[in-house]
C-alpha positions as CSV (number, residue, x, y, z in Angstrom):
1,M,9.3,3.4,9.5
2,G,9.4,5.1,6.1
3,L,8.6,3.9,2.6
4,P,11.3,2.2,0.4
5,A,13.2,4.5,-1.8
6,R,11.4,5.1,-5.2
7,A,14.7,4.6,-7.1
8,R,15.1,1.1,-5.6
9,C,11.4,0.1,-5.4
10,P,9.5,2.1,-8.0
11,R,6.4,-0.1,-8.1
12,V,3.8,-0.8,-5.4
13,G,0.7,-3.0,-5.3
14,V,-2.0,-2.2,-2.8
15,R,-4.9,-4.2,-1.5
16,R,-7.2,-4.7,1.5
17,A,-6.6,-7.8,3.5
18,E,-8.1,-9.1,6.7
19,G,-7.7,-6.2,9.1
20,A,-5.0,-4.5,7.1
21,I,-4.0,-2.7,3.9
22,E,-1.0,-4.5,2.2
23,L,1.6,-2.5,0.4
24,R,4.0,-4.6,-1.8
25,F,6.9,-2.7,-3.1
26,T,9.0,-4.2,-6.0
27,G,11.9,-3.2,-8.2
28,P,15.3,-4.3,-9.3
29,G,16.7,-6.2,-6.3
30,C,13.8,-5.0,-4.1
31,E,10.9,-6.7,-2.6
32,A,9.3,-5.2,0.5
33,R,5.9,-5.6,2.2
34,I,4.3,-3.2,4.6
35,D,1.0,-4.0,6.3
36,V,-1.0,-1.1,7.7
37,D,-3.3,-2.2,10.5
38,L,-6.8,-0.9,9.9
39,A,-7.3,-0.5,13.7
40,L,-4.9,2.5,13.5
41,L,-7.5,4.3,11.4
42,G,-10.1,4.1,14.2
43,P,-13.3,2.2,14.6
44,Q,-15.4,4.3,12.2
45,A,-12.8,4.2,9.4
46,D,-13.9,3.1,5.9
47,A,-11.3,0.5,4.7
48,E,-12.1,1.0,1.0
49,E,-11.8,4.8,1.3
50,A,-8.5,4.4,3.1
51,E,-7.2,2.1,0.4
52,L,-8.2,4.5,-2.4
53,R,-6.6,7.5,-0.6
54,L,-3.4,5.5,-0.2
55,L,-3.3,4.6,-3.9
56,V,-3.7,8.3,-4.8
57,R,-1.0,9.4,-2.3
58,L,1.5,6.8,-3.4
59,R,1.0,7.9,-7.1
60,E,1.5,11.5,-6.0
61,L,4.8,10.5,-4.5
62,G,5.9,9.1,-7.8
63,Y,5.4,5.3,-7.4
64,A,3.9,3.2,-10.2
65,V,0.8,2.0,-8.4
66,T,-1.5,-0.9,-9.0
67,R,-4.5,-2.2,-7.1
68,L,-4.0,-5.9,-6.3
69,P,-6.9,-8.4,-6.3
70,P,-8.4,-9.2,-2.9
71,E,-6.8,-11.8,-0.7
72,E,-8.3,-15.2,-1.1
């Protein structure tokens, strides 16, 4: 599965949730959500570090990135 096209979904919000990192892509006529299971990163993975790396990488790919507040 790939990321939504930047031209269609130029904005993405990222946050850690229970057992996952949520990516919420938005744009004109676009609303897509991708959940990345933290278990895929291995048992020793640091969830906050993974979230921050993802924020940086998405920005490098040209998305307008924001960090969303934690899930309540």
